[in-house]
N, C-alpha and C positions, 0 to 999 in steps of 0.2 A: 059261667063263661064271661070273659071280659075282652074288650077290643079298643083300638084307637085307629087313626087313618092309616098307619103303616104296619100294624100287626094285631094279633089276637091270641088268646089262650083258650083252648077248649076245655071240656069238662074233665079230660084225663090229665090235664096239666101240660099238654103239648103246646109249645109256643110257635106261632107262624109269623112270617114277614111277608108283606104283599110286594110283588115285583111285577114288571111288565109281562113276565112270563107266567104269572100266577103266583099262588102262595107257595112259599118254601118253608120247610120245617127249620126252626131256629134251634130248638132244643126242648128239653123237658124240665118242668119246674114243679117240685113237690114240697119245697121248704116254706112256702107262704102263700099269700093270696095271689090271684091272677094279676092284680094291679102291681103288686110288688115284682112279679115276674116281668111284666112289660117294662116297668121302670128300670129294672136291672139291665135288660138287653138294650134299652134306649141309652143307658149310660155307656154301655159298650160302644154303641154307635157314635155317641159324642166323642168318645175316645178316638175313634177312627177319624172323625172330623178334625179334631185337634192335631192328630198325627199328620194328616194331609196338609193342614194349614202350616204346620212347622216345616214340612218338606217343601211346600211352595215358597216359603220365605227363604229357606236355605238355597234353593235353586236360583232365586232372584238376587239374593244379596251376598252370596259367598261364591268361592271358586270350586264348589263341589263338582267333582268330575262327572261326566255323563255316565260312566260305568257305575259309579256309586249311586248316582241319582236313579238310574234305571233299576238297580237292585232294590233300592228302597221302595220305588213305585210297585215293582213286582211283588214285594213282600206285603204291601198294603192291599194290592189288588187281590192277592191270594186270600187275605182275610175277608175282603168284601165278597169274593166269589163263594167262600164257605158259608156265607150269610148266617153267621152266628150272632147277629145284631138285629135290632129292630129300628128301621128308619128308611130314609130315601136312598136306597142303594144305587139307583140310576144316577142320582145327583153326584154321589161319590165317584161312580165310574166316569161320569162326564168330567169331573175335576181331574181325575187321574189321566184321562185321555188328553185333556188340555195340557196337563203337566208333562206328558210324554212329548207332545208337540213342542212345548217350550224347551225341554231338554234337547230334543233333536235340533231345534233351531240354534240353541246354544252350541251344540256339537258342531254344526256346520259353520257357525260364526267363528268358533275357536279353530276349526280346521282351516278356514280361510285366513284367519289371523296368523296361524302358525305357518301357513304357506307363504304369507306376506313376509313374516319375520325371517323365514328360511331364505326367501328370495333376496331380502335386504342383506342378510348375513352373507349370502353367496356373493352379491355385488361388493359388499364391504371387503370380503376376503380376497376377491379378485383384484380389487383396488390395492389392497395391501401387498399382494403378490407382484403386481405391476410396479408399484413404487419400490419394492425390495429389489426387483430385477434391475431397475434403473440405478438404484443406489449401489448395486454390486459393481458398476462400472466407474463409480466416483473415485476421485483421488483426494476428496476432502475427508481424510481418514477419521478425524475426531468427530466432526459433525455427522458424517454418514453412519459411523458406528453407533453414536448416541441415538440417531433416528431409527436405526434398525432395532435397537433394544426397545425403544418405545413402541415400534410396530409389533413386537412380540407380545408386549403387555396388552396392546389393543386386540390382537388376535385371541388371546386367552379370554378376553371378556365377551367375545362373540359366541352365539349359539353354534352348536355343531350341525353340520349338514348330514346328508346320508354318507355312510362310511366311505364309499367309493369316491364321491366328489371331494369330501373333506380330505381324504388321504392324498388325492392328486394335487389339490391346491397346497396342502402342507408340504408335499414333496418339492414343489416349485419354490415355495417360500424358503424352505430350509436350504435348498440348493443355492439360492441367491445369497443367503447369509454366509454359507460355506465358501462360495466363490469370492465374496468380498473379504472374508477373513484370510483366505489363501493369498489374495493379491496384496492385502495390507501386510501380512507377514513377510511376503517376498520383498515388498517395498522397504520395510524397515530393516530387513536383513541386508539389502543392498545399501541402504543408508548407513548401517553400522559399518559395512565394509569401506564405504567412502570416507566415513569419519575416522576409521582406523588409518587409512592412507593419509588423510589430512593431519592426524596426530603425528604420524611418523615424519611427514614433511615439516611440520611446525617444530618438532623436536630438533630437526636439523637446522632450521632457521634460528631457533633460540640458541643453539650451541654456537653458531657463527656470530650471532649478535653479541653474545656474552664474550666471545674471544676478541671482538672489535672494541669493546667498551673502554679499554685503556689506550687505544690508538691516539697518536697526536698528529697523524696525517689527516688534517681536518677536512680538506676538500675531497680527497679520494674516499675516505671513510664515510663522510656524510652522503656522498653519492651512492655508496654501497648500501647504506641504511635505507635510502629511498628505494633501491632495487629490492631489498629484503622485504620492505613493507608491501610492495606490489606483489611479490611472491606470496606473502602471508595472505593477502586478500584473495588471491587467485586459488589458494589451497582449499578454501571452504572451511566449514566448522568441524572441529574434532568433537569427541564425546563430551557431554556437558561436564562430567567430573574432571576432565583434563583441560578443557578450553580456557577457563579463567586462570588456572595456574600457569599455563603456557604463555598466555597473554601478559600476565603480570611479570614473568621473567623476561619476556621479549621487550616489553615496554621499559622495564627497569634497566636493562642493558643500554638501551638507547638513551635513557635519561642520564645515566652516568656519563656517557660520551658527550652528549650535547651540553650538559652542565659544565663539564670541563672545558669544552670549546668556548662556551659563552663566557667563562671566566677569563680565558686567554684573550678572546676577542674584546672583552671589556677593557682589559689592560692595554691592548694594542690601540683600541679606539681612544683611550685616554692619552696614550703617548702620541698618537697621530694628531689629536686635537691640539696638544701642546706644540708639536712640530709645526702645525698650521699657523699657530699664533706667532712663532719665531720667524717663519718664512714671510708672513704678512709684514712683520716689522722690517725685514731685509728688503722686501719689495718697496716699502715706503722710503727706506733709505736710498735705494737705487733710483727711485723716481725723482729724487732731489737733484740728480746729476743732469736732468733735462730741463731746459735746453742746454746743450753742450757749449760751454764757453772756453774751457781749457781741455782740449782733446786728450792730451797726455795724462793729465790729472784724472780726468773722467775715466779713461781706460784703466788706469791703475786701481782707482777706487772700485770700479765694477768688478775687476778681477778678484779683489779682496772679498767683496760681497758674495760673489759666485762661489768662492772656495768655502766660505762659511755656509752657504746655501746647500752645497753638496754634502756637507758633513752632518746636516740635520737629520736626514732620513725621510720616510714616507709621510704623506698627509692623507686625510680621508679622500677617497676616490672622487666623490662628487664635488669637492672643493678644489681639486688639483687644477683643472683647466683655467679657472679664474686667476689663481695666484701665480701660476706659471706664465700666463698671458701677460701679466703686468711686468714680469722680468724680461720677457721676450721683447716687449715694446721698448723698454729702455735699451736693450741690446741692439735693436734695429736702429734706434736713434743714434747711438754711438757709431755703428757701422756706416750709416749715411754721412755722418760728420767725417769719418776717415776717408770715404770715397771722395767727398768734396775737397778735402785737404790734398789728397793725392792728385786730383785733377789740377788744383791750383799750383802745385809745386813741380809738376812734371814738365821739363823743358821741351821735350819732343811734342807733347800734346799741345803746349802753348804755341810752339812754332807752327804746327799744323793749323791751329785755330786762327793764328795771325795771318798765315798765307791764304786760308779760305776767305777770311774777312777782306783782304786786299783784293782778291780776285772778284768777289761779289761787288766791292765798292767800284772797281773799274768798270764792271759790266753795267752797274747802275748809272754811272756817269756817262758811259757811251750811249745808253738808251735815251737818256735825257737830251743829249746832243742831237740824236737822230729825230727825236720828237720835235725839237725846236726847228730843225731843218725842214721836216715834213710840213709843219704848219706854215712856215715862211713860204714854202712852195705852194701852199693852198691845198695840199693833199691831206685833208682831215681824216679820211678813212684809214690811211696808213698810220697817221699820228695816233688815232684811237686804238688801233691794233697794238702799236708799240707801247701805249700807255698801260694796256692790260698786262703785257709781258713785264712791264716795269713794276707793277704791283706785286707780282709773284717774286721777282728778284729782290725787291725791297724788303719783303717779309722774311726771306732767307737771310738777308743782310742783317736785319734787326736781331734775328735769333743768333746769328754768329757773333755779333757784337756783345750780346748778353753773355754768351758762353766765354768770350774773351775777358769779360769783366771778372769772371770767377777766378781767372789766373792772375788777377791784380792789374789789369789794364793792358 
């Protein structure tokens, strides 16, 4: 018979293990010595120790599921309960119980973690749905469309919820995307219709612009081109494939007209500049007639200058007032000389001037006699009053005498 602290072998070769509930039969050993029997069953015990140690490590360091861990624990516990080993079975059961508690704690931790992840996923998906529903009302078609596509990618990366919640949120999310797509499609359909109307309008404008390109009615045609440009801007944009071609035709027609007009205007400006030079020379020639010394010669010379002036033609508009003003000044000077000559040689006017002068002279002489008489009589007040009247009559007389001089005395 042989024994150690955890087991023994009796004389029949039966092997026992000691437990808290008493000895339990491990098995029968007939192949060798009792010591060899105990050593064999002790090695089997060590095998269970190693197996439990490995399972403890897996539970601690890997993501072994609670289900698999529990199955492994039950498998080892079954071997311990069959007590086909020699060793401290209670210690093994204690480690297995501790391992069960660890697995259960891990199970609860993972359950809480999963609940947290689910809650976070729910909040994230609700946020995605809310943003998608807001974007469904946007008219920023490109940016909103790109953002909705990004939201789909984000959604795919989130964990699934319970089927009911996930389906409800996905339905709202999908409905928002569909609503946006429907509005965008309607918008661009309307835009296409508007662009088709714009294309037809611009085709008409181009046709008219091209028909006007050869016109020489410069003012009226230029004004019509301005109206056509205003209508072009008001028409809006046509489809991209038509817009540039239509614009090039429209602009090209205008360019033909305005280039032709510019050429004509350039020739006219050159001609008018030359006309201005000629008229300035005539104005200088006319100015030499002033002051007028020989009225008849001056009048004849001015008439000749004016005939040449009229034959020259137009000058630049901004230079016209100055050069014409110079001629008008000479013309006024000649007219004033004619008026003075007429007054000097008119017998009736001279007689009227002489008669008026004689009357004023008589009145002045009479007032002087009256003043002398009043002062001699000592009536200074009356003399002073008559003196003031004399001043006025004398002034009129002086003016009449000056006018009489213009008639030659």
